[in-house]
C-alpha positions as a Markdown table, in Angstrom:
| # | Residue | x | y | z |
|---|---|---|---|---|
| 1 | Met | 8.5 | 64.7 | -1.5 |
| 2 | Val | 9.5 | 61.3 | -0.1 |
| 3 | Leu | 6.0 | 60.3 | 0.8 |
| 4 | Pro | 4.5 | 60.8 | -2.7 |
| 5 | Met | 7.4 | 58.8 | -4.1 |
| 6 | Val | 6.8 | 55.9 | -1.6 |
| 7 | Gly | 3.1 | 56.0 | -2.5 |
| 8 | Leu | 3.9 | 55.8 | -6.2 |
| 9 | Val | 6.4 | 52.9 | -5.7 |
| 10 | Ile | 3.8 | 51.0 | -3.5 |
| 11 | Ala | 1.2 | 51.5 | -6.2 |
| 12 | Ile | 3.6 | 50.2 | -8.9 |
| 13 | Leu | 4.6 | 47.2 | -6.7 |
| 14 | Leu | 0.9 | 46.4 | -6.0 |
| 15 | Gly | 0.2 | 46.6 | -9.7 |
| 16 | Met | 3.0 | 44.3 | -10.6 |
| 17 | Ala | 2.1 | 41.8 | -7.8 |
| 18 | Gly | -1.5 | 42.0 | -9.0 |
| 19 | Leu | -0.4 | 41.1 | -12.5 |
| 20 | Val | 1.6 | 38.1 | -11.3 |
| 21 | Ile | -0.9 | 36.8 | -8.7 |
| 22 | Asp | -4.2 | 37.6 | -10.4 |
| 23 | Leu | -3.1 | 36.7 | -13.9 |
| 24 | Gly | -1.6 | 33.5 | -12.5 |
| 25 | Gly | -4.9 | 32.7 | -10.9 |
| 26 | Leu | -6.7 | 33.3 | -14.2 |
| 27 | Phe | -4.2 | 31.0 | -16.0 |
| 28 | Val | -4.8 | 28.3 | -13.4 |
| 29 | Ala | -8.6 | 28.7 | -13.7 |
| 30 | Lys | -8.4 | 28.5 | -17.5 |
| 31 | Thr | -6.3 | 25.3 | -17.3 |
| 32 | Glu | -8.7 | 23.7 | -14.9 |
| 33 | Leu | -11.7 | 24.7 | -17.0 |
| 34 | Gln | -10.0 | 23.4 | -20.2 |
| 35 | Ser | -9.6 | 20.0 | -18.5 |
| 36 | Ala | -13.3 | 20.0 | -17.7 |
| 37 | Val | -14.5 | 20.8 | -21.2 |
| 38 | Asp | -12.0 | 18.4 | -22.7 |
| 39 | Ser | -13.4 | 15.6 | -20.5 |
| 40 | Cys | -16.9 | 16.7 | -21.4 |
| 41 | Ala | -16.3 | 16.6 | -25.2 |
| 42 | Leu | -14.4 | 13.2 | -25.1 |
| 43 | Ser | -17.1 | 11.5 | -23.0 |
| 44 | Ala | -20.0 | 13.0 | -25.1 |
| 45 | Ala | -18.3 | 12.0 | -28.4 |
| 46 | Gln | -18.3 | 8.3 | -27.5 |
| 47 | Glu | -22.1 | 8.3 | -27.4 |
| 48 | Leu | -22.5 | 9.6 | -31.0 |
| 49 | Asp | -23.6 | 6.3 | -32.5 |
| 50 | Gly | -26.4 | 7.6 | -34.7 |
| 51 | Asn | -29.2 | 6.2 | -32.6 |
| 52 | Ser | -32.3 | 8.4 | -31.8 |
| 53 | Asp | -31.2 | 8.9 | -28.2 |
| 54 | Ala | -27.6 | 9.7 | -29.0 |
| 55 | Leu | -27.7 | 13.4 | -28.2 |
| 56 | Thr | -29.5 | 12.8 | -24.9 |
| 57 | Arg | -26.9 | 10.2 | -23.9 |
| 58 | Ala | -24.0 | 12.3 | -25.1 |
| 59 | Thr | -25.2 | 15.4 | -23.2 |
| 60 | Ser | -25.6 | 13.3 | -20.0 |
| 61 | Ala | -22.2 | 11.7 | -20.4 |
| 62 | Gly | -20.5 | 15.0 | -21.2 |
| 63 | Leu | -21.9 | 16.8 | -18.2 |
| 64 | Thr | -21.1 | 13.9 | -15.8 |
| 65 | Ala | -17.5 | 13.8 | -17.0 |
| 66 | Gly | -17.0 | 17.5 | -17.2 |
| 67 | Asn | -18.5 | 18.3 | -13.8 |
| 68 | Ala | -16.4 | 15.6 | -12.2 |
| 69 | Asn | -13.5 | 18.1 | -12.6 |
| 70 | Arg | -12.9 | 20.9 | -10.2 |
| 71 | Ile | -12.0 | 24.6 | -10.8 |
| 72 | Lys | -10.9 | 27.7 | -8.8 |
| 73 | Tyr | -8.0 | 25.9 | -7.3 |
| 74 | Gln | -9.9 | 22.6 | -7.2 |
| 75 | Lys | -12.6 | 24.1 | -4.9 |
| 76 | Val | -15.8 | 24.0 | -6.9 |
| 77 | Ser | -17.5 | 22.2 | -9.8 |
| 78 | Pro | -17.3 | 24.0 | -13.2 |
| 79 | Ala | -21.2 | 23.8 | -13.3 |
| 80 | Leu | -21.5 | 22.9 | -17.0 |
| 81 | Thr | -25.1 | 22.8 | -18.2 |
| 82 | Ala | -26.9 | 21.2 | -21.1 |
| 83 | Ser | -26.7 | 24.4 | -23.1 |
| 84 | Asp | -22.9 | 24.2 | -23.0 |
| 85 | Val | -23.0 | 20.9 | -25.0 |
| 86 | Thr | -23.8 | 21.3 | -28.7 |
| 87 | Phe | -23.5 | 19.1 | -31.8 |
| 88 | Ser | -22.8 | 19.3 | -35.6 |
| 89 | Asp | -22.1 | 17.1 | -38.6 |
| 90 | Ser | -18.8 | 18.8 | -39.3 |
| 91 | Leu | -16.1 | 20.7 | -37.5 |
| 92 | Thr | -16.9 | 23.9 | -39.4 |
| 93 | Gly | -20.7 | 23.4 | -39.3 |
| 94 | Thr | -23.3 | 25.0 | -37.1 |
| 95 | Phe | -23.4 | 23.6 | -33.6 |
| 96 | Ser | -26.7 | 23.1 | -31.8 |
| 97 | Ser | -27.9 | 21.3 | -28.7 |
| 98 | Ser | -30.9 | 20.0 | -30.7 |
| 99 | Phe | -29.0 | 19.2 | -33.9 |
| 100 | Ser | -31.0 | 17.4 | -36.5 |
| 101 | Pro | -30.9 | 14.8 | -38.0 |
| 102 | Val | -29.4 | 13.0 | -34.9 |
| 103 | Ala | -28.0 | 10.3 | -37.1 |
| 104 | Asn | -25.7 | 12.8 | -38.7 |
| 105 | Ala | -24.2 | 14.2 | -35.5 |
| 106 | Arg | -20.5 | 13.5 | -35.6 |
| 107 | Tyr | -18.9 | 16.3 | -33.6 |
| 108 | Val | -19.6 | 17.6 | -30.1 |
| 109 | Lys | -18.5 | 20.9 | -28.6 |
| 110 | Cys | -18.3 | 21.7 | -24.9 |
| 111 | Asp | -18.1 | 25.5 | -24.4 |
| 112 | His | -18.3 | 27.2 | -20.9 |
| 113 | Leu | -17.6 | 30.5 | -19.3 |
| 114 | Thr | -16.7 | 30.7 | -15.6 |
| 115 | Ser | -17.1 | 34.1 | -14.0 |
| 116 | Gly | -16.6 | 35.4 | -10.4 |
| 117 | Ile | -12.9 | 34.8 | -10.2 |
| 118 | Thr | -11.9 | 37.3 | -7.5 |
| 119 | Ala | -9.1 | 39.8 | -8.3 |
| 120 | Leu | -7.0 | 39.7 | -5.1 |
| 121 | Leu | -4.8 | 42.7 | -5.8 |
| 122 | Met | -5.6 | 44.4 | -9.1 |
| 123 | Arg | -8.8 | 45.8 | -7.7 |
| 124 | Phe | -6.8 | 47.9 | -5.3 |
| 125 | Val | -5.2 | 49.8 | -8.2 |
| 126 | Gly | -8.3 | 50.4 | -10.2 |
| 127 | Gly | -8.7 | 46.9 | -11.8 |
| 128 | Ala | -11.9 | 44.8 | -11.9 |
| 129 | Thr | -13.0 | 43.2 | -8.7 |
| 130 | Ser | -13.5 | 39.8 | -10.5 |
| 131 | Asn | -12.8 | 38.3 | -13.9 |
| 132 | Ala | -14.0 | 35.4 | -16.1 |
| 133 | Val | -12.3 | 32.8 | -18.2 |
| 134 | Gly | -13.7 | 30.6 | -21.0 |
| 135 | Ala | -12.7 | 27.3 | -22.6 |
| 136 | Val | -13.9 | 25.2 | -25.5 |
| 137 | Ala | -13.3 | 21.7 | -26.8 |
| 138 | Val | -14.5 | 19.8 | -29.8 |
| 139 | Ala | -14.3 | 16.0 | -30.2 |
| 140 | Thr | -15.3 | 13.3 | -32.6 |
| 141 | Arg | -14.8 | 9.6 | -33.0 |
| 142 | Val | -11.8 | 8.3 | -35.1 |
| 143 | His | -10.3 | 4.9 | -35.8 |
| 144 | Ala | -7.8 | 3.6 | -33.3 |
| 145 | Gln | -4.3 | 2.6 | -34.4 |
| 146 | Ser | -3.9 | 0.3 | -31.3 |
| 147 | Thr | -6.6 | -1.0 | -29.1 |
| 148 | Cys | -7.5 | -3.6 | -26.3 |
| 149 | Pro | -9.3 | -6.8 | -27.5 |
| 150 | Ile | -9.6 | -10.1 | -25.7 |
| 151 | Pro | -7.5 | -13.1 | -26.8 |
| 152 | Val | -10.2 | -14.6 | -29.0 |
| 153 | Ala | -10.4 | -14.0 | -32.8 |
| 154 | Leu | -13.1 | -14.3 | -35.5 |
| 155 | Thr | -12.4 | -15.8 | -38.9 |
| 156 | Pro | -14.4 | -14.5 | -41.8 |
| 157 | Lys | -16.9 | -16.8 | -43.6 |
| 158 | Ser | -15.5 | -18.3 | -46.8 |
| 159 | Gly | -15.0 | -15.6 | -49.4 |
| 160 | Gln | -16.5 | -12.8 | -47.3 |
| 161 | Thr | -15.0 | -9.4 | -46.8 |
| 162 | Ala | -15.4 | -6.2 | -44.8 |
| 163 | Pro | -17.3 | -4.8 | -43.1 |
| 164 | Asp | -19.2 | -7.8 | -41.8 |
| 165 | Tyr | -17.3 | -10.7 | -43.2 |
| 166 | Gly | -20.4 | -12.7 | -43.9 |
| 167 | Phe | -22.1 | -12.2 | -40.5 |
| 168 | Gln | -25.4 | -10.6 | -39.7 |
| 169 | Val | -25.7 | -8.3 | -36.7 |
| 170 | Gly | -27.3 | -10.4 | -34.0 |
| 171 | Glu | -26.0 | -13.8 | -35.4 |
| 172 | Trp | -24.5 | -16.3 | -33.0 |
| 173 | Val | -21.0 | -17.6 | -33.6 |
| 174 | Gly | -19.6 | -20.7 | -32.1 |
| 175 | Met | -16.1 | -20.8 | -30.5 |
| 176 | Val | -13.7 | -23.7 | -31.2 |
| 177 | Tyr | -12.6 | -24.2 | -27.7 |
| 178 | Asn | -9.9 | -26.8 | -28.4 |
| 179 | Ser | -8.1 | -25.1 | -31.3 |
| 180 | Cys | -4.3 | -25.2 | -31.0 |
| 181 | Ser | -1.0 | -24.9 | -32.8 |
| 182 | Gly | 1.6 | -27.3 | -33.9 |
| 183 | Thr | 1.6 | -30.9 | -35.3 |
| 184 | Gly | -1.8 | -32.5 | -35.1 |
| 185 | Cys | -3.7 | -29.3 | -34.4 |
| 186 | Ser | -6.4 | -28.0 | -36.6 |
| 187 | Ser | -7.1 | -24.4 | -37.4 |
| 188 | Val | -10.3 | -22.6 | -36.6 |
| 189 | Pro | -12.8 | -23.2 | -39.5 |
| 190 | Pro | -14.0 | -20.1 | -41.4 |
| 191 | Gly | -16.8 | -18.3 | -39.7 |
| 192 | Glu | -15.9 | -19.5 | -36.2 |
| 193 | Met | -13.8 | -18.3 | -33.3 |
| 194 | Gly | -10.8 | -19.6 | -31.3 |
| 195 | Trp | -8.1 | -18.7 | -28.8 |
| 196 | Tyr | -5.4 | -16.4 | -30.1 |
| 197 | Asn | -2.6 | -14.8 | -28.1 |
| 198 | Leu | -2.5 | -11.1 | -29.0 |
| 199 | Asp | 1.3 | -10.9 | -28.4 |
| 200 | Gly | 2.0 | -13.6 | -30.9 |
| 201 | Ser | 3.0 | -16.3 | -28.4 |
| 202 | Thr | 1.5 | -19.7 | -27.7 |
| 203 | Asn | 2.0 | -19.5 | -23.9 |
| 204 | Ala | -1.0 | -20.5 | -21.8 |
| 205 | Asn | -0.1 | -18.0 | -19.1 |
| 206 | Glu | -0.2 | -15.2 | -21.6 |
| 207 | Thr | -3.7 | -16.2 | -22.7 |
| 208 | Lys | -4.9 | -16.0 | -19.1 |
| 209 | Leu | -3.1 | -12.7 | -18.5 |
| 210 | Glu | -4.6 | -11.2 | -21.7 |
| 211 | Met | -8.1 | -12.4 | -20.7 |
| 212 | Asp | -7.7 | -11.1 | -17.2 |
| 213 | Gln | -5.7 | -7.8 | -17.5 |
| 214 | Gly | -6.1 | -7.1 | -21.2 |
| 215 | Tyr | -3.6 | -6.4 | -23.9 |
| 216 | Cys | -3.7 | -2.8 | -25.3 |
| 217 | Asn | -1.1 | -2.8 | -28.0 |
| 218 | Ser | -3.1 | -4.7 | -30.6 |
| 219 | Lys | -2.8 | -3.4 | -34.2 |
| 220 | Val | -4.0 | -4.3 | -37.6 |
| 221 | Gly | -1.3 | -6.5 | -39.2 |
| 222 | Asp | -0.2 | -8.2 | -36.0 |
| 223 | Gln | 0.6 | -11.9 | -36.1 |
| 224 | Leu | -1.3 | -13.8 | -33.5 |
| 225 | Gly | -0.4 | -17.0 | -31.7 |
| 226 | Thr | -2.7 | -20.0 | -31.2 |
| 227 | Pro | -2.4 | -21.5 | -27.7 |
| 228 | Gly | -5.3 | -23.8 | -27.8 |
| 229 | Ala | -7.9 | -24.4 | -25.0 |
| 230 | Lys | -6.6 | -23.4 | -21.6 |
| 231 | Val | -8.5 | -24.2 | -18.5 |
| 232 | Ser | -6.6 | -21.5 | -16.7 |
| 233 | Val | -8.7 | -18.9 | -18.7 |
| 234 | Asp | -12.0 | -20.3 | -17.5 |
| 235 | Asp | -12.0 | -18.5 | -14.1 |
| 236 | Asn | -11.7 | -15.1 | -15.7 |
| 237 | Trp | -14.2 | -15.9 | -18.4 |
| 238 | Asn | -16.8 | -17.1 | -16.0 |
| 239 | Ala | -16.1 | -14.2 | -13.6 |
| 240 | Arg | -17.5 | -12.0 | -16.4 |
| 241 | Phe | -20.8 | -13.8 | -15.8 |
| 242 | Gly | -20.4 | -13.4 | -12.0 |
| 243 | Ile | -19.7 | -17.1 | -11.5 |
| 244 | Tyr | -17.0 | -18.0 | -9.0 |
| 245 | Lys | -15.4 | -21.0 | -7.2 |
| 246 | Asn | -16.0 | -21.4 | -3.5 |
| 247 | Lys | -16.9 | -17.8 | -2.7 |
| 248 | Ser | -17.8 | -14.6 | -4.6 |
| 249 | Asn | -14.8 | -12.7 | -5.8 |
| 250 | Ala | -16.8 | -9.9 | -7.5 |
| 251 | Ser | -14.7 | -7.2 | -6.0 |
| 252 | Thr | -11.4 | -8.6 | -7.5 |
| 253 | Leu | -12.7 | -10.5 | -10.5 |
| 254 | Gln | -15.3 | -8.1 | -11.6 |
| 255 | Pro | -18.4 | -9.2 | -13.5 |
| 256 | Asp | -20.5 | -7.5 | -16.1 |
| 257 | Phe | -23.7 | -5.8 | -14.9 |
| 258 | Thr | -25.5 | -9.0 | -15.7 |
| 259 | Gly | -24.6 | -12.7 | -15.6 |
| 260 | Tyr | -27.7 | -13.8 | -17.4 |
| 261 | Ala | -26.6 | -16.2 | -20.2 |
| 262 | Tyr | -28.2 | -17.2 | -23.5 |
| 263 | Thr | -28.5 | -20.6 | -25.2 |
| 264 | Ser | -30.9 | -22.0 | -27.8 |
| 265 | Thr | -32.8 | -23.5 | -24.9 |
| 266 | Asn | -33.8 | -20.3 | -23.1 |
| 267 | Trp | -33.6 | -17.9 | -26.2 |
| 268 | Thr | -35.3 | -19.7 | -29.1 |
| 269 | Asn | -35.1 | -16.9 | -31.7 |
| 270 | Ala | -34.1 | -17.8 | -35.2 |
| 271 | Val | -31.0 | -16.3 | -36.9 |
| 272 | Pro | -30.2 | -13.5 | -36.3 |
| 273 | Gln | -31.0 | -14.3 | -32.7 |
| 274 | Asn | -30.3 | -10.7 | -31.4 |
| 275 | Ala | -30.1 | -11.5 | -27.7 |
| 276 | Tyr | -28.5 | -8.0 | -27.2 |
| 277 | Gly | -31.7 | -6.0 | -27.8 |
| 278 | Gly | -34.3 | -8.3 | -29.3 |
| 279 | Thr | -37.6 | -9.7 | -28.1 |
| 280 | Pro | -37.7 | -13.4 | -26.9 |
| 281 | Ala | -39.5 | -15.7 | -29.4 |
| 282 | Ser | -42.2 | -18.1 | -28.4 |
| 283 | Gly | -40.8 | -21.0 | -26.5 |
| 284 | Ser | -38.1 | -19.0 | -24.8 |
| 285 | Asp | -37.7 | -19.4 | -21.0 |
| 286 | Lys | -40.1 | -17.5 | -18.8 |
| 287 | Thr | -37.1 | -15.6 | -17.4 |
| 288 | Ala | -35.9 | -14.5 | -20.9 |
| 289 | Asp | -35.3 | -10.9 | -21.8 |
| 290 | Asn | -32.7 | -9.2 | -23.9 |
| 291 | Phe | -29.2 | -8.4 | -22.6 |
| 292 | Lys | -29.8 | -4.6 | -22.3 |
| 293 | Asn | -32.8 | -5.2 | -20.0 |
| 294 | Lys | -31.0 | -7.8 | -18.0 |
| 295 | Arg | -28.3 | -5.3 | -17.4 |
| 296 | Leu | -30.7 | -2.7 | -16.2 |
| 297 | Ala | -32.2 | -5.3 | -13.8 |
| 298 | Tyr | -28.7 | -6.5 | -12.6 |
| 299 | Ala | -29.8 | -10.1 | -13.2 |
| 300 | Asn | -27.3 | -12.9 | -12.5 |
| 301 | Tyr | -26.8 | -16.3 | -14.0 |
| 302 | Asp | -29.9 | -17.6 | -12.1 |
| 303 | Asp | -31.8 | -14.4 | -13.0 |
| 304 | Thr | -33.0 | -13.4 | -9.5 |
| 305 | Gly | -31.9 | -16.6 | -7.8 |
| 306 | Thr | -28.8 | -17.6 | -5.9 |
| 307 | Ser | -27.5 | -20.9 | -7.3 |
| 308 | Val | -25.4 | -22.0 | -10.2 |
| 309 | Asn | -27.7 | -25.0 | -10.6 |
| 310 | Gly | -30.7 | -22.6 | -11.0 |
| 311 | Gly | -28.9 | -20.9 | -13.9 |
| 312 | Asp | -28.1 | -24.3 | -15.4 |
| 313 | Lys | -31.8 | -25.1 | -15.4 |
| 314 | Ile | -32.5 | -21.9 | -17.4 |
| 315 | Thr | -29.7 | -22.5 | -20.0 |
| 316 | Ala | -29.4 | -26.3 | -20.0 |
| 317 | Leu | -25.7 | -25.9 | -19.4 |
| 318 | Asn | -23.8 | -27.9 | -16.8 |
| 319 | Ile | -21.3 | -25.6 | -15.0 |
| 320 | Gln | -18.6 | -27.8 | -13.6 |
| 321 | Gly | -15.0 | -27.3 | -12.3 |
| 322 | Gly | -15.9 | -26.1 | -8.8 |
| 323 | Tyr | -18.0 | -23.1 | -9.7 |
| 324 | Lys | -20.4 | -22.8 | -6.8 |
| 325 | Asn | -21.2 | -19.2 | -6.2 |
| 326 | Leu | -22.9 | -16.3 | -8.0 |
| 327 | Ala | -22.6 | -12.6 | -7.8 |
| 328 | Thr | -25.8 | -11.4 | -6.2 |
| 329 | Ser | -28.5 | -9.7 | -8.4 |
| 330 | Gly | -30.5 | -6.6 | -7.9 |
| 331 | Ala | -29.8 | -2.9 | -7.3 |
| 332 | Gly | -28.0 | -3.6 | -4.0 |
| 333 | Gly | -26.1 | -6.7 | -5.1 |
| 334 | Asp | -22.6 | -7.5 | -6.4 |
| 335 | Leu | -23.5 | -6.9 | -10.0 |
| 336 | Ala | -24.6 | -3.4 | -9.3 |
| 337 | Thr | -21.8 | -2.6 | -6.9 |
| 338 | Tyr | -18.9 | -4.1 | -8.8 |
| 339 | Gly | -20.2 | -4.5 | -12.4 |
| 340 | Leu | -18.3 | -3.1 | -15.4 |
| 341 | Asn | -18.7 | -3.4 | -19.2 |
| 342 | Arg | -17.3 | -7.0 | -19.3 |
| 343 | Arg | -19.3 | -8.9 | -21.9 |
| 344 | Ile | -19.5 | -6.5 | -24.8 |
| 345 | Val | -16.0 | -7.2 | -26.1 |
| 346 | Leu | -13.7 | -6.3 | -28.9 |
| 347 | Val | -12.2 | -9.2 | -30.9 |
| 348 | Pro | -9.7 | -9.3 | -33.8 |
| 349 | Val | -10.9 | -10.4 | -37.2 |
| 350 | Ile | -8.0 | -12.5 | -38.7 |
| 351 | Ser | -6.8 | -13.7 | -42.1 |
| 352 | Ser | -6.0 | -17.4 | -42.9 |
| 353 | Ala | -2.5 | -16.6 | -41.8 |
| 354 | Ser | -3.7 | -15.5 | -38.3 |
| 355 | Lys | -3.0 | -11.8 | -38.9 |
| 356 | Ile | -5.3 | -9.1 | -37.7 |
| 357 | Ile | -7.2 | -7.5 | -40.6 |
| 358 | Asp | -10.0 | -5.8 | -38.7 |
| 359 | Tyr | -12.0 | -5.8 | -35.4 |
| 360 | Ala | -15.5 | -6.9 | -34.5 |
| 361 | Cys | -17.7 | -6.1 | -31.6 |
| 362 | Met | -19.2 | -9.2 | -29.9 |
| 363 | Leu | -21.4 | -10.1 | -27.0 |
| 364 | Met | -20.3 | -13.0 | -24.8 |
| 365 | Leu | -23.4 | -15.2 | -24.5 |
| 366 | Gln | -22.4 | -18.1 | -22.2 |
| 367 | Pro | -20.0 | -19.1 | -19.5 |
| 368 | Ile | -17.7 | -22.1 | -20.1 |
| 369 | Asp | -19.5 | -25.1 | -18.7 |
| 370 | Gly | -16.6 | -27.6 | -18.7 |
| 371 | Val | -18.7 | -30.2 | -20.6 |
| 372 | His | -19.6 | -28.8 | -24.0 |
| 373 | Ala | -16.8 | -26.2 | -23.9 |
| 374 | Thr | -18.2 | -24.4 | -26.9 |
| 375 | Pro | -19.3 | -21.0 | -25.7 |
| 376 | Gln | -20.9 | -18.7 | -28.2 |
| 377 | Phe | -20.7 | -15.0 | -29.1 |
| 378 | Glu | -23.2 | -12.8 | -30.8 |
| 379 | Tyr | -21.9 | -10.6 | -33.6 |
| 380 | Arg | -22.7 | -7.0 | -32.9 |
| 381 | Gly | -21.1 | -5.5 | -36.0 |
| 382 | Asn | -17.8 | -4.2 | -37.3 |
| 383 | Ala | -16.1 | -2.4 | -34.4 |
| 384 | Gly | -15.6 | 0.6 | -36.7 |
| 385 | Ser | -19.3 | 1.0 | -37.2 |
| 386 | Leu | -20.9 | 4.2 | -35.8 |
| 387 | Thr | -23.6 | 2.0 | -34.1 |
| 388 | Ser | -21.1 | -0.4 | -32.5 |
| 389 | Pro | -21.9 | -0.8 | -28.7 |
| 390 | Cys | -18.2 | -1.5 | -28.1 |
| 391 | Thr | -16.5 | 1.4 | -26.2 |
| 392 | Pro | -12.8 | 0.5 | -26.6 |
| 393 | Ser | -9.8 | 2.5 | -25.5 |
| 394 | Gly | -6.7 | 3.0 | -27.7 |
| 395 | Leu | -4.5 | 5.4 | -29.5 |
| 396 | Ala | -6.1 | 7.5 | -32.3 |
| 397 | Gly | -4.6 | 7.3 | -35.8 |
| 398 | Gly | -5.9 | 4.1 | -37.5 |
| 399 | Thr | -7.8 | 3.6 | -40.7 |
| 400 | Val | -10.0 | 0.7 | -39.7 |
| 401 | Gly | -11.2 | -0.8 | -36.5 |
| 402 | Pro | -12.8 | 0.6 | -33.4 |
| 403 | Leu | -13.8 | 4.2 | -33.1 |
| 404 | Ile | -12.5 | 6.1 | -30.1 |
| 405 | Pro | -13.1 | 9.7 | -29.1 |
| 406 | Ala | -10.4 | 12.3 | -30.0 |
| 407 | Leu | -10.1 | 16.0 | -29.5 |
| 408 | Val | -10.0 | 18.0 | -32.7 |
| 409 | Gln | -10.1 | 21.5 | -31.2 |
């Protein structure tokens, strides 16, 4: 009589242990898989810009981010595939990996099932030998309520309003390098750009800090400060072009993927100049090509050369102030190794009272040469446009400004 009772108790205990251990393992697996599909959806949603290759880029970005996660107690990849990534024009619409028209795709779903999760104890009391868990995430792009621009602002052209404030996509905009605040200082003329501290101060060190490390609490309605031209900012500015003093500091002051610069000398296109993705007009330098192609080639300020003077000959600039070294070009060089998205930047659009009313996406065209000190930007559109190449970070919940990916399911 005792032995049957012991056997029954053991079976019950095994069952209870199985519930705790195996169901706990399933919970862990579900949590890990959910993190993977969340990452997939968020990364894919950022690519939904309405262009013809948006779904291809979104699928690639989603799979890369999702499969960077680990599941089954962090032992293996979740093995997401292209069929797990689907798109729709609404949250309640029909999702498809080949959604059409591509320009209307606004939502991305990452949906995956992971099987083969071994049941350690439940199988000994009649349960399944393995189990499966699934997870799904849906994301879209929404306006940010706070974001991370650089300490430079754009003033609308006279009488012009949203979304483009009088500018054409591809148009070059001059920067008033010597704008400042206080008695005797002039404001930045309409349609131009100038230095503006995002925290509202006029401190030169703050300008340098914001240009170097960023400022991620910028919101529509913020009052900006006008610090004027600050040489201390030049190092970080020029570093974005891979131009350094004394020796290359690409590992600490990271450049963009290309340092190739654009002036009216080497890029002769009429307004809108469209150095971002256009074709060089007749009379442009023999090295000339658009920014996107120069990024793919990891071209530096001297294109494939090694000297600042060589870059000056291309652009007709005259880089002074001790800038002697360039990040190296090519697939094995500094630009490929240390490059980040450093020249496609978010800037505030401000009112006549220096308050943020919107955000624009801009391409930094030139380094600061120390002589002309009037670097230019190329207007790439309102940051809230679906086709904006800016990929800002921030907190979701705004009504205007840059679009950021956010989970909706």
